[in-house]
C-alpha positions in Angstrom: -4.5 32.5 -50.4 -1.8 34.0 -52.9 -2.0 37.0 -55.5 -4.0 35.4 -58.4 -5.8 33.7 -56.4 -7.1 37.2 -54.8 -7.1 38.3 -58.5 -9.7 35.3 -59.9 -11.7 35.9 -56.6 -12.1 39.7 -57.2 -12.9 39.1 -61.2 -16.1 36.8 -60.5 -16.6 39.7 -57.9 -16.1 42.4 -60.9 -18.1 40.2 -63.0 -20.7 39.8 -60.5 -21.3 43.8 -60.7 -21.1 44.2 -64.5 -23.9 42.1 -64.7 -26.2 44.0 -62.5 -25.7 47.6 -64.6 -28.4 46.9 -67.7 -28.7 49.0 -70.3 -32.2 50.9 -70.5 -32.7 50.1 -73.8 -32.1 46.9 -73.9 -34.1 44.0 -71.1 -30.1 42.8 -70.3 -26.9 43.1 -68.6 -23.9 45.3 -69.9 -21.6 41.9 -69.7 -24.2 39.1 -71.4 -25.3 41.5 -73.7 -21.5 41.9 -75.0 -20.2 45.4 -74.2 -17.5 44.3 -71.7 -14.0 44.1 -74.0 -12.2 43.6 -71.1 -11.1 43.2 -67.9 -7.5 43.8 -66.1 -6.8 43.3 -62.8 -3.6 44.3 -61.6 -1.6 43.0 -58.1 -2.8 46.2 -56.2 -5.7 45.3 -57.3 -6.6 48.2 -59.9 -9.3 47.3 -61.8 -9.3 48.3 -65.2 -12.8 47.8 -67.4 -12.3 48.6 -71.6 -15.9 48.0 -72.9 -18.0 49.4 -75.7 -21.4 51.1 -76.6 -24.3 49.8 -78.4 -23.6 52.6 -80.6 -20.9 56.0 -80.5 -24.6 57.9 -79.9 -25.5 56.1 -77.1 -28.2 58.1 -74.7 -26.6 56.7 -71.9 -22.7 57.2 -73.1 -22.1 59.5 -70.5 -23.9 57.5 -67.6 -23.1 54.2 -68.1 -19.2 54.1 -68.1 -19.6 55.9 -64.5 -21.7 53.9 -63.2 -20.4 50.5 -64.4 -16.4 52.1 -62.7 -18.9 53.2 -58.9 -20.4 49.5 -59.0 -16.4 47.7 -59.4 -15.3 50.6 -57.1 -17.9 49.5 -54.3 -16.7 45.8 -54.4 -14.5 44.8 -51.7 -11.3 44.5 -52.3 -10.8 46.8 -55.0 -8.4 49.6 -54.8 -9.2 51.9 -57.5 -11.2 51.5 -61.1 -11.1 52.7 -64.2 -13.4 53.0 -67.3 -12.3 52.8 -71.4 -14.8 53.2 -74.2 -13.4 51.6 -76.9 -14.9 51.7 -80.5 -12.7 49.4 -81.7 -14.1 46.7 -82.6 -17.2 48.4 -83.2 -20.6 46.1 -80.9 -22.5 43.5 -82.9 -25.8 40.9 -81.5 -22.4 38.4 -81.8 -20.9 39.7 -79.2 -23.9 38.3 -76.8 -23.6 35.3 -75.0 -25.7 32.7 -75.5 -28.2 33.5 -72.4 -28.8 37.3 -73.4 -29.5 36.1 -77.4 -31.8 33.9 -75.7 -33.5 36.6 -73.8 -33.5 38.4 -76.9 -35.3 36.0 -78.7 -32.5 35.3 -81.4 -32.2 31.7 -80.7 
């Protein structure tokens, strides 16, 4: 298996891990909630997650990024993990997946 194929498989594992983390205020995982803006995996299998929060003063602003980093680092094959919190663009309900909107009764 070449590096590109390994990175694709690793990305699917990262997404699976992110879907196991829930925003405590909303009964939807952070991936489908639209909080994940980017997943970058380099050739050394270091993962960088770019994400946001539902609001800058979110009560889990300190703990959620740590939870994300720990979940990604726990994936077999990940050499390192980093989480960057950004607020541009600001999160909106438009970023949620169709499944999340359905779960929350918006569809």
